[in-house]
C-alpha positions in Angstrom: 91.1 25.7 -101.8 91.5 29.5 -101.7 91.2 31.1 -105.1 94.4 33.2 -105.6 93.4 34.5 -109.1 92.4 38.0 -108.3 90.8 38.4 -111.7 88.5 35.5 -111.3 85.1 36.7 -110.4 83.3 34.6 -107.7 80.3 32.7 -109.0 76.7 33.7 -108.0 74.8 31.6 -105.5 71.1 32.3 -106.0 70.6 28.6 -106.8 71.5 27.7 -103.2 68.7 29.9 -101.8 65.2 28.8 -101.3 63.8 30.0 -104.6 60.4 30.3 -106.2 59.5 31.2 -109.8 57.9 34.5 -110.4 55.0 35.2 -112.7 56.0 34.2 -116.2 57.8 37.3 -117.5 60.5 37.5 -120.1 62.6 39.8 -118.0 62.6 37.9 -114.7 63.7 34.3 -114.0 64.2 33.6 -110.3 63.1 35.5 -107.2 64.7 34.7 -103.8 64.0 36.4 -100.5 66.4 37.2 -97.7 63.6 37.1 -95.1 61.2 34.3 -96.2 59.6 32.9 -93.1 58.4 29.8 -94.9 62.0 28.5 -94.6 61.7 28.3 -90.8 60.3 25.0 -89.4 57.1 25.0 -87.3 59.2 23.9 -84.4 61.5 27.0 -84.8 58.5 29.3 -85.0 57.0 27.8 -81.9 60.2 28.3 -79.9 60.4 31.9 -81.1 56.8 32.5 -80.1 57.4 31.2 -76.6 60.9 32.5 -76.1 59.8 34.5 -73.0 58.8 31.2 -71.3 62.3 29.8 -72.0 63.9 32.8 -70.4 61.5 32.6 -67.4 62.5 29.0 -66.9 66.2 29.9 -66.9 66.1 33.3 -65.2 62.7 33.7 -63.5 61.3 37.1 -62.5 58.7 37.6 -59.9 55.4 39.5 -60.6 56.8 42.8 -59.4 59.9 42.4 -61.5 57.8 41.5 -64.6 55.7 44.6 -64.0 58.9 46.8 -64.0 60.3 45.1 -67.1 59.0 47.5 -69.7 60.5 50.5 -67.8 63.8 48.7 -67.4 63.8 47.9 -71.1 63.1 51.6 -72.0 66.0 52.7 -69.7 68.4 50.2 -71.3 67.3 51.4 -74.7 68.1 55.0 -73.7 71.6 53.9 -72.7 72.2 52.0 -75.9 71.1 54.9 -78.2 71.0 58.5 -77.1 72.9 58.3 -73.8 75.8 56.0 -74.8 78.3 58.1 -72.7 76.7 56.8 -69.4 76.9 53.2 -70.5 79.7 51.1 -69.0 81.6 48.6 -71.2 80.5 45.8 -68.9 76.8 46.8 -68.8 75.8 43.3 -69.6 77.1 42.1 -66.2 74.4 44.1 -64.4 71.6 41.6 -63.6 68.7 44.1 -64.2 70.1 45.2 -67.5 71.0 41.7 -68.6 67.5 40.5 -67.8 66.0 43.4 -69.8 68.4 42.8 -72.7 67.6 39.1 -73.2 63.8 39.6 -72.8 63.7 42.3 -75.4 66.9 42.7 -77.6 67.9 39.0 -77.7 64.3 38.1 -78.6 64.2 40.7 -81.4 67.7 39.7 -82.6 66.5 36.0 -82.8 63.6 37.1 -85.0 66.0 39.0 -87.3 68.8 36.5 -87.4 66.7 33.3 -87.8 65.0 34.8 -90.9 68.3 35.8 -92.4 70.3 32.6 -91.5 67.5 30.4 -93.0 67.7 32.2 -96.3 71.4 32.7 -97.1 73.5 30.2 -99.1 74.3 26.9 -97.4 77.9 27.3 -98.8 78.6 29.7 -95.9 78.1 27.1 -93.2 80.2 24.2 -92.0 79.6 20.8 -93.6 81.9 18.8 -91.3 82.7 18.8 -87.6 84.8 21.8 -86.7 85.7 24.5 -84.3 83.6 27.7 -84.5 84.1 31.2 -83.0 81.4 33.7 -82.1 82.8 37.2 -81.4 81.1 39.5 -79.0 78.9 36.6 -78.2 76.8 38.2 -75.4 74.0 35.8 -74.5 74.9 33.5 -77.4 72.3 35.0 -79.7 74.0 33.9 -82.9 74.6 30.4 -81.7 71.0 30.0 -80.7 69.7 31.6 -83.9 71.8 29.2 -86.0 70.5 26.2 -84.0 67.0 27.3 -84.8 67.4 28.4 -88.4 69.7 25.7 -89.8 68.5 22.3 -88.4 71.0 20.5 -90.7 73.9 21.9 -88.6 72.6 20.2 -85.5 73.9 16.9 -86.9 77.5 18.2 -86.8 79.7 18.1 -83.7 80.6 21.8 -83.5 82.7 23.3 -80.7 81.7 26.9 -80.2 84.2 29.3 -78.6 82.1 32.2 -77.4 84.1 35.4 -76.7 82.7 38.3 -74.8 83.7 40.8 -72.0 80.7 39.8 -70.0 80.9 36.4 -68.2 77.4 36.7 -66.8 75.9 37.3 -70.3 77.6 34.3 -71.7 76.6 32.1 -68.8 72.9 33.1 -69.1 73.2 32.7 -72.9 74.5 29.1 -72.5 71.6 28.2 -70.3 69.2 29.6 -72.8 70.9 27.8 -75.7 70.8 24.5 -73.8 67.1 25.0 -73.0 66.3 25.7 -76.7 68.3 22.6 -77.7 66.4 20.5 -75.2 63.1 21.6 -76.8 64.3 20.2 -80.1 65.4 16.9 -78.5 68.9 17.0 -80.0 72.3 16.9 -78.5 73.6 20.5 -78.2 76.9 21.8 -79.5 79.8 22.1 -77.1 80.2 25.6 -75.7 83.5 27.0 -74.5 83.1 30.5 -72.9 86.0 32.8 -73.2 86.0 36.1 -71.2 87.7 38.8 -73.1 87.6 41.5 -75.7 87.9 41.2 -79.5 91.5 40.1 -80.1 91.7 37.8 -77.1 93.4 34.6 -78.3 91.7 31.3 -78.3 93.3 27.8 -78.5 92.4 26.8 -82.0 92.0 28.2 -85.5 88.3 28.2 -86.4 86.6 26.8 -89.5 83.6 29.1 -89.1 83.5 32.6 -87.6 80.4 34.6 -86.7 79.8 38.0 -85.2 76.6 40.1 -84.6 76.4 43.7 -83.4 80.0 43.8 -82.2 81.6 46.1 -84.7 78.8 48.6 -84.2 79.7 48.8 -80.5 83.4 49.1 -81.2 82.8 51.9 -83.7 80.6 53.7 -81.2 83.4 53.5 -78.6 85.9 55.0 -81.0 86.3 58.4 -82.6 88.3 57.0 -85.5 86.6 56.5 -88.8 85.9 52.9 -90.1 88.6 53.4 -92.8 91.2 53.4 -90.0 89.6 50.7 -87.8 88.8 48.1 -90.5 92.4 47.1 -91.3 93.0 45.8 -87.8 89.5 44.2 -87.7 90.3 42.2 -90.8 93.8 41.2 -89.7 92.4 39.9 -86.4 89.6 38.0 -88.1 92.4 36.4 -90.3 94.3 35.4 -87.2 91.3 33.6 -85.8 90.4 31.7 -88.9 91.6 28.8 -91.0 92.2 29.9 -94.6 89.0 28.2 -95.7 86.7 29.4 -93.0 83.2 30.6 -93.6 82.5 34.1 -92.1 79.2 35.6 -91.2 79.1 39.2 -90.0 75.8 40.9 -89.1 75.3 44.5 -87.8 72.5 47.0 -87.3 71.5 48.6 -90.6 73.1 52.0 -89.6 75.6 53.9 -91.8 78.8 53.5 -89.8 78.3 49.7 -89.3 77.4 49.2 -92.9 80.5 51.2 -93.9 82.6 48.9 -91.8 81.1 45.8 -93.4 81.6 47.2 -96.9 85.3 47.8 -96.2 85.7 44.3 -94.8 83.9 43.0 -98.0 86.6 44.7 -100.1 89.4 43.1 -98.1 87.8 39.6 -98.4 87.4 40.0 -102.2 91.0 41.2 -102.6 92.1 38.1 -100.7 90.3 35.9 -103.3 87.2 35.1 -101.2 83.7 34.8 -102.4 80.9 36.9 -100.9 78.0 34.6 -101.0 75.4 37.2 -99.8 74.1 39.8 -100.1 76.3 40.9 -103.0 75.3 39.7 -106.4 78.7 40.6 -107.8 82.3 41.2 -106.8 82.7 44.7 -108.2 83.0 47.9 -106.2 80.2 48.3 -103.7 77.8 50.9 -105.0 76.4 51.5 -101.5 79.5 51.6 -99.4 78.2 54.2 -97.0 81.3 56.4 -97.4 80.8 59.3 -94.9 77.1 58.5 -94.8 77.4 58.4 -91.0 78.5 62.1 -91.0 75.5 63.3 -93.0 76.5 62.7 -96.6 73.9 61.5 -99.1 75.9 58.4 -100.0 73.8 55.2 -99.7 74.7 52.4 -97.3 73.9 48.7 -97.8 71.1 47.6 -95.4 67.9 45.6 -95.6 64.5 45.7 -93.9 61.5 43.6 -93.3 58.1 44.0 -91.7 57.7 42.8 -88.2 53.9 42.2 -88.5 54.3 38.4 -88.0 56.8 38.7 -85.2 55.8 36.9 -81.9 52.7 38.6 -80.6 54.0 38.6 -77.0 57.2 40.3 -78.1 55.2 43.0 -79.9 53.1 43.5 -76.9 56.2 43.9 -74.7 57.6 46.4 -77.2 54.5 48.5 -77.0 54.5 48.4 -73.2 58.2 49.6 -73.2 57.1 52.4 -75.7 59.5 50.9 -78.3 57.1 49.6 -80.9 58.9 48.1 -83.9 57.2 48.0 -87.3 60.4 47.2 -89.3 63.6 45.4 -88.5 66.8 46.3 -90.3 70.3 44.9 -90.7 73.5 44.9 -92.7 75.6 41.8 -93.2 78.1 40.0 -95.3 78.4 36.2 -95.6 81.7 34.9 -96.9 81.6 31.4 -98.5 83.8 28.7 -97.1 86.6 28.5 -99.6 86.3 24.7 -99.8 82.8 25.2 -101.3 84.0 27.6 -104.1 84.0 26.6 -107.7 86.9 28.1 -109.6 86.0 29.7 -112.9 86.7 27.6 -116.0 87.7 30.7 -118.0 84.7 30.4 -120.3 84.0 33.5 -122.4 80.3 32.9 -122.5 78.4 36.0 -121.5 75.1 35.5 -119.7 72.3 37.8 -120.6 70.8 37.4 -117.1 72.0 39.8 -114.3 71.5 39.1 -110.6 70.0 42.1 -108.9 69.6 42.6 -105.1 66.8 44.9 -104.1 68.0 47.3 -101.4 65.1 49.7 -100.7 61.3 50.0 -100.2 59.0 51.0 -103.0 59.5 54.5 -104.5 56.6 56.2 -106.2 57.4 57.3 -109.8 55.4 59.2 -112.4 53.2 57.6 -115.1 51.8 54.8 -112.9 55.4 53.5 -112.3 57.3 52.6 -109.2 60.9 51.9 -108.4 63.4 50.2 -106.1 67.1 50.9 -105.6 69.2 47.8 -106.2 72.8 46.6 -106.2 74.1 45.3 -109.5 77.4 44.6 -111.3 76.8 47.9 -113.1 76.6 49.8 -109.8 73.6 51.3 -108.1 70.5 50.7 -110.2 66.9 52.0 -110.1 64.6 49.1 -111.0 61.4 50.5 -112.6 58.2 48.6 -113.1 54.5 49.3 -113.3 52.8 50.3 -110.1 50.1 48.0 -108.8 47.6 50.9 -109.0 47.9 50.9 -112.8 44.4 49.6 -113.7 45.4 49.1 -117.3 47.4 46.0 -116.4 45.8 42.7 -116.9 47.2 41.3 -113.6 49.0 42.8 -110.6 52.7 43.3 -111.4 55.5 41.5 -109.6 56.3 43.2 -106.3 59.8 42.8 -104.8 60.8 43.4 -101.2 63.9 44.7 -99.6 66.6 42.0 -99.8 65.1 40.1 -102.7 67.4 38.7 -105.3 66.0 38.7 -108.8 67.4 37.8 -112.2 66.8 40.3 -115.0 67.7 40.2 -118.7 69.6 43.1 -120.0 70.3 43.1 -123.8 72.6 46.1 -124.0 74.2 47.0 -120.6 76.2 49.8 -122.1 73.2 51.7 -123.2 71.3 51.8 -119.8 70.0 55.3 -119.1 70.8 57.0 -115.8 68.6 58.5 -113.2 69.3 62.2 -112.9 68.6 62.4 -109.1 70.7 59.4 -107.9 73.0 58.7 -110.8 71.8 55.1 -110.8 71.4 53.1 -114.0 67.8 52.5 -114.8 66.6 48.9 -115.5 63.0 48.8 -116.5 61.1 45.5 -116.1 
C-alpha cells in the first residue's frame, strides 16, 4: 500500500542490485554499478550486436540506400540538435528519417537502456500480469529494451499501451519488437498502439508506466520553464497510473531534462513514494539543475558510461555519419511499485553506513589524491581517495565510476569539512 506518512523515509535498495564486494576496506562495504554489462545475458548481447540485421529483416534498404544512410543520419542529427526549428512534430512519420532514426538512435538507445534496466532495483518492475503504458513510445525502444534487459518479465502476460504521435514509428517498432522476441523464442507481450500526444486517454489504469526521451522533446517545444510544466506532467502521470504503479522515466543527460526529472522526483516523494534509483536518500536533491539550462553553475543529475564495448557495427556507423560517441549519458528516476515498499518500523537505530551515488568522472586533486562528486543524504559530496598514480600505495585504490552506488562509514557527519570551490561536504575514503 501507499505510504502516507510523509516523515517516513523510504528505505534504500542497494541490496536489490547486482552487487560485488570491493577490496577489503574499513570505509566501504558494497559497490554496485548502474551500467554493469555482466548483468546482460549472452543472448541479449548477441541481439544488440546484430540489431542492424533485425532492422534489415523488418525494413530492408537496398545498397544505394545503405550507402546514403550515414548522410541521412547526420541530417537527422542536425534537425534534432542545432536546427530544431525546422523539425516537424511528426518527423518520425517520414520514411527516410524513421529508417535513419531506428538504425542509429534506436540502436544507441537500446545500448543505454538495456544497461540501465538490467542494473536498477527489481522492485520497480511488475511482478504480476498487468497493463503497462509507454509514453512517447516511438519505435517501442523502451519495450524492446525491457524485453532484452529483464528476462524475468517475459514470463508475465503484460499488455503494453504504446502512445505516440507517429503511427508509422510505432508500427515499425512493433515489428522490431516481435522480431527480437522471436529470436528469444518466447511469447511476446501484447502491444496496443495508441496514436496521440501525451495526455491522450487510454482505456485502463496502468500498473507500470515508462517513458524515455519524451519530456526532453516537450521541454524543447516550449518556452516555459520546467517549474511551470512539471505540475501538469505529474498530474497527467497520476491520471494514467494505479496508485501502486512503478514508474520509470529516462531522459538525455542534459540540464533541462534533468531539472524536469528532479522536480518530478520531489512530487513523488511528497506523495509518499519511494525513489528506488538513482537517489540514495529522500532528502532535497543536491543536483536539481535549477537554472543550469540557462547557464548557471548549478549541477544537474546525470550519469555517463564509456561506449568502448558498444556493438562494433554501431560504432562504425557512427564514425561514418561523423557522429562518433565515446560516452553515453542519461538522467533518470525509478519509482518503486508501492506494493513492494517496506514501511519503516520506527526504529531509532542509526546506521553508521551512508549510501553514496557517484555522479561524476574522476577529478584530479593535489597531493596524489583524486575526487568524485556524489549525491548523499548530506547533500552534494566530494569523495576523496588516493590517486592510482600514488606509488606509495601497496595496491591500486578502489576506483568508482559514474553511477556507482557505494557504502561509506561516517563517524561524525556534523563535522564533515566543506570544499571551498563547490560547497560540497568532503568525505575521504
